[in-house]
Every structure is written in C-alpha cells, then in structure tokens.
N, C-alpha and C positions, 0 to 999 in steps of 0.2 A: 522357735515354736515347733512343737511336734504334735501332729494330728494323730488321733487314734486310727488304726488301720481300717476299722469297720463302723465305728460309732461316731455320732456328731459331737466329739469332744476334742479339745486342743489344750495342750500344756504349754503355757507361756512363761519363759524365764524372765524374771524381773531384772531390769537394767540397773537398778539402784542397789540391790542387795541379793544374796544367794537364796532367793525364794522362787517358788513356782506357783503360778496361778492357773487354775483349771476352769475353762469356759465350756459352756454347752450351747449348741444352737439347734437342738432338737425341736424347739417350738417355733423356729423360723427366725429368731433374733438371738444375738449373743447375750449370755448372762453368766456371770461368774458363780461357780458352784463350790469352790474350795480353794484353799491356799496351804502350801507347805513351806515353812520357814519364814513366816511373816515377822517373827521376832528376831531374826538374824541381824547382826550388825551390818551397816551399809558398807559397800565397797570403798566409798570415799574416793581418794585420789589414786587408789591402787591401779596399776597398769600391767599389761603383759602377763607374765607368769604369776605375779602376786594376785592378780584378779582371776586368771584362768584357774588357778589351783583351788579357788573358793567357789567356782561356778558349779552348780549342781548338774548331775547327769540324770536323765529320765528314761523310762522304758514303759510302754503301754503293753498290757496283756493283749494277746492277739484277738480275743473275743469278748472279754469281760471289761466293765468299766473300772479297771484297776490299774493304778499307776504306781510304779516304784521310783522313788527319788533318792539318789545317792548324794549326800551332802556332808558337811563338816562333822556331823554327829553320827554318821552311819547311814543305813538305808531305812527309809520310811515308806510305809504302804498307805496309799490314799484310795478310798472308794467314796461313793456318795454318802456313806454313813459316817465318814470321818477318817482320821489317821490312826495308824497303829504300827507296831513293830512286826515286820513280816516273818512268818514262820519259815524256818529252814535256812535263812540268811545268817551267816556268822555275825554276831552283834558287834557294833562299833567298827565294822570294816570300812576302810577308806577307798571304796571303789571310785574310779574316775569315769567309767563307761559301763553301761548295762544294756542287755538285750534279752528278751524271752526267746525260748525255742518256739518253733511254729505251733506246738501243741500246748504251750504255756506251762509245761511241767518242769522245765529246766531254766535256770538263770545263767546266762553267759556274762561274765564280769571281768573287768580289767582295771588295774593290774591284779595280780594274785593277792589273796588275803594275807600272805606273808610279806607283802610289800615289794615283791620282785616284779620287774617289768618284763623279764624275759619269758614269762608264761602267764597264763590267765586261770581263772576258776570256772569250773562247770559245776553248778550247785543244783542238786536235786531238791526241789522245794518241798517235797513231801517228807523226805527223810533227813534232810540237812547234810547229806553226804556230799563231800567236795572232791572232785577229781581235777587233775592238772590238764589244762588246755594249752593250745599254742599261743604264742605272742600275738597280740593285736592291741590297738589303742584308740581307734577312731571309728566309732559307729559300726553297727552290723545292720545291713540293709538287705531285706529279702527280695528276691525276684518276684514279681506279681504272680507268676504261674506256680510258685513254690518250688521246692526241691533244691534250691541254691541260694546262698547269701554271698555278699561281698563286704569286706571290711578293709581297713588300712593298717599297715604296720610301718610306723614312721621312723625315719632316721634323717639327720641333717644331710647325709651324703646322698640318700635316695629313699623314697617312700614306695612301698610295695602295696598294690591293690590285690588282696588275696581273695580268691573264690573258694567256697567250701560248701560241703553238705553239712546238715545239722542232724546228727543221728547217734545219741542225743547231743553230744558235744560237737565242736567244730572239727570236721575232717577236711583238712586243707587239700586242694587240688593243685596240680603242678603247672597250670596255666595262670599267669599273673601279669598284672600291669606294673610298669615301673614309671614313677613320677619323679621329676626333679625336685631336689631339696625336701623340705617338710612343711608342716603347718597347714595341712589341708583340712577341709570339713568332711563330714560323712558323705559317701556317695549317694546319688539319687537315681533311681530307676524311673523310666517313663511308665505310664499305666499299662501300655501294651508290651513292656519289657524289651522293646527294640533298641532302646538307647540308655546310656549310663552317663550321667553328668557328675563332674567333680569340681568343686570350688576350692581355690587355694590362692596362694600359699603364704609362707611367712614373709616373703620379700616383695610380692606384688599381688594384685587382684586378678589371678588367672582364672580361666574357665575353660575346661576341656570336656568334650562330649565324644563318647565312643559308641560305635555300633555294637550290638550284641546279637549273635554270639561270636562274630568275627573279631571283636575288639579293635576294629579299624578306627582311627581317629577321623572324626567328621568335622570337628570344630576345635580350634585352639586360639584363644584370644585373651587379651588383657582388658579388664574393665578400668576405664580411666587411663592415666598415663603409665607407660611401662617404667620399670625401675631405672633411674639414671645411674645407679651404682653408688657405692659407699664412698664418701660420706653423703647421706641423703639430705637434700635441701629441705628446710622446714616447710616450704609451700607444698612440696611433693608429699611429705609425710601427712600433712593436713588433708590433702586430697585422698591419699590412700586410706586413711582412717575414716573418711566420710562415707566409704562404701561398706554396707553391712556384709559380714561374712556368711550370713544366712539368708541370702536374697535370691535364691533360685528355686523353681518348682516346675515340674511338668504339668501341663493342663490340657484342656480341650482346644483344638483337636489333639489326638495323641502325639502328633509330630511337632507340637509346639512346646518350646521352653520359655518360661517367663522369668524375667530378671528385674528386680527392684532397683531403683536408682536413688542417689542422694537428692534428686529433684522431686521425689515423690511420684515418679512415673513407674509404670510397668512396661517393659519392652517385651513384646511378643515376638519370639524368634521362630520362624517357620523353617525348621531344619531341612525339610525336604525341598521346599521351594526356594530356600536361601533368601528369605525376605524378613524384614524387621518392621514392626509397627509399634509406635509409642502410644501409650494410653495414660492420660493424666488421671491420677487416682487420689492422691493425698496432697495436703498443703505443707507437709513436712517430709523429711527423708524416710524412705522405706527402711525399717530396722530389722524386719523379719518377714519371711514369706513361706507359706506351706500349702500343699495341696490337700483340700478337704476330702474326707473319706468318700462321700457320695458325689464328688465333682465340685468344681469351683475352687476358689482360693481364699485363704485367710491371710490378710495383710496387716502388719503392725507398723505404726508410724512413730516418729520422734516426739510427737506431742501426746503420747499415750493413747493414740487412736488404735482401735482394733476393728477391722472391717471384714465382713464376709462378702465375697464377690461371686456372683454366678457368671461363669464364663460360657457364653453361648456360642457354639461353633457355627460358622457359615455353612448352611446345608450343602453348598456346592463343594466345600473342601473338607467337611466333617468326615472323620474316619471312625468306624465302629471297631472297638477292640476285638481282635480275632484271638480268642482265648486258645483255640486249637493251635494256631501258629505260635503263640507265646509259649505254650507247653512244648511244642516241637523245637523251639529255639533252645530251651533248657536241655532237652534231650540231646540235641546236637552238641552243645557245649560239653555235657557230661561224657559223651562218646569220644570226644577228642582230648580228654584230660584224664589223668590218673591220680589216685589218692597218694599223698606223700606220707610215707610211714614215719611215725614219730614226730617230734617237735624240734629236734636239734638240727643245726646246720641247714635250716630251711631254704635259704637262698641258693645253696648249692644244688638243690633238687628241683628248682623251678625253671620253666621256660618263660622268659620275660619279654614283654612287648611294650613299646611306647605308643603303639597305634600305627606306626609306620614300618617297623621291622621287628624281628624277634631275635633273641639270643638265648642259647642254652648255657649252662655253667662252663662247659669246655670252651665255647667261643669267647665268653667273657674273660676267662682265664688267659686267653691268648691276645687280648686287646692291649697293644702298647702304643698306638697312635690314635689321636683324635683331632678333629678340626676345631677351630675356634667357635664355629657355629654349632657344634655338637652340644647336647645338654651337659650341665655341670657334672651330673653323676657319671656319665661316660668318660669325661675328661679326667675325673678323679680316678676312675677305675684304670685307665690307661697309665696314669702317673704312678699308681700303686704297683701295677704289674711291671712297669719299667724299672722301678726301684728294686722290686723283688728279683728280677732277672740280673740286675747289675750286682746285687749282693750275693747271688747264688754261687 
C-alpha cells in the first residue's frame, strides 16, 4: 500500500493480479474510488521474479489526487475522473519504479526507457524531454522536511542507500549506506525525519533502523527465525514467506515504529524507550501496512480486510513533531556531504557506512582481511582485493 503524502487516499496493490485499487477515507470511512488493471491476467502460481516482474509500480503526485501506475502495458494516469495516458511519458515504457519530483513537474523513473539498468530517466512531464539520471532501483522516499530523498541501488554483493537532492533530477551525494546483499524494500522515514527504517532482504526478514542525520544504526533485527543457511528447510521457508515485505510504518508518537505480523498483530516499537507492545488488530496475517497522510495507519489483512486505525499517543509520551529540528537535520546532512559529479563509477566516489563504521573508496580498496562475523559484502570485498593483489 502507498498512501498519498497529503490527501486521504491510498493505492493498494492487488495480491491476485497486477492491479491497483484506490481507496478514499475523506468521509471518515474507507471506500474504493478507482481501479487500474482490473482486467489483467492473474498471477496464478507465479513466484519470485516471475511475479515481481509483473507487479505494478505506483507514484502519487505530491499535491494532486493523481496516481501514476507503471504496469505491463506502460504507464497509466489515474484521477477521480478516470484513467488516461499521461502526457510527457514515453508510451509503452516498461518502468519498474516511479517517483515524482517534489514540485510534481518531473517524473523519476527506473530503469531507463532504453531498458538499461545502469541509469534512469528524468522525464519533464510538460515537454516530454528525457534526461539521463543515475542508477537506482527501489523507491524514492522524501525526507519530511524536504530538500533530500533516499533510494536504493541494489546488487547481490551489496546494496547502496543513496541520498540525493532533486533539482530537478537526482543529484547523488557522497554519504551513503551500505546494506548486505539485496532484495530490500523502499526506505521509510519517520514523520519527524529523525529515523530511517529499511525492510529486507532476499534471504531473511531483516529490519534495520538508522538515526538521521548521523546514520548511526539504532536497531538491527530479524523478524521470525534467522536464516539457517542453504539448503533452506521447507518449514523455515514457509515461516519466512508468512511475513509481509510491506509490514512497517512509523506512527504516533514519532519515536514509534509499527510492525505487522503473520498473527494479525501490530507490534509498537518504542525506539527511544526500547520497549515493544503487541496490539491485536486482525484475524488474519497483516499483508501490508502504511502511515496515513493525516496520522493513523492503514492495515491490510489476508482475508481482504482493509482497516483505517487511529493511533492515539499517550499524552505522557506523545512527541510533537519539531519541524524546525527536522529542517535542521537535513541542513546538517547536506553540510556534511558533497554532490557526486556524473553517474559513472558511483561507488568509488562514496563514503559508505553500515551504521557502525564508515569506509571511503581508498579504505575499501585496501581491505584484504575480514572476520567471519563481518557482513557478506565486506568479506566479498576482502576476497576480491586479495585476488587482485595476488594477480598484480
């Protein structure tokens, strides 16, 4: 599910077919107001990439009730008046991810319309002009204070969390996160912009939360049982797949992260107080969770349930969002980062952190030893560097 950033609208991806349903709660109750792709063929028994490759991507306009849906037949524009072909978007383009610029005038899309994954498109929606953008592949999430976005650049060896300005295309900055392996979902900022959560990965149900702007790791855990390693026992695979990949959202108070479970519960994680409280919500597994624009949560369940929850903070622990502090955090981050010129050899220009330590390109080039407890990406880097030195 993807909630509109300012309006009482939510786009819900159908679990049975590559379709998107739009719901409105402006009258106080949820009602469906539109569908894109209702005629699409069902997923059937398709799994993994066969299913993912058919799953639509969606993007809400920052201010208007306008949704773009990238599916098998190209990009479709939805408004309350109906669906149409969006002006300015190359027809028939198979984009896998979309985002609007903060002013709504530019579409950021991946992969490039020429099919290349090593760069993206920056589309001027007024003129149709397309410029080349940097590589990215998983969501573009804006900081609540504006002025900065974060996205992912995935690779099986390591995934990069890239921070960028949007002016009007992505201007990547040289401070970045490095995540082990690939298969993560789009990053999620808290309402006050103090925290960034990332749900992943392809091999187990990880959850990592970072402070912003320091990028220090404040939580690293696995939902359910950690990976036992390959070959995976069938019972572990069943448990892993029982967890939704879209089951986290920040809510009230701003320091709380909510996690949906296969038991139909919402677990409220107080990241500041290091406490967890379970709330029974559904009689079926939580299949999706999203923060509503005006507060509260939208929860989807395995029985087709869609529930709008009002999350009322305890007055003793409630925190009012400090917008000035949020803007100051962005300013601090921008003051400690520089724009990366061009789009080539991006990793060689970044200062990477996993939330516990940082490496620049020169340090990583010199790594030839790693412990068994180090992340896979660092052990791979050490092995590659050792082989390079041996063959030099």
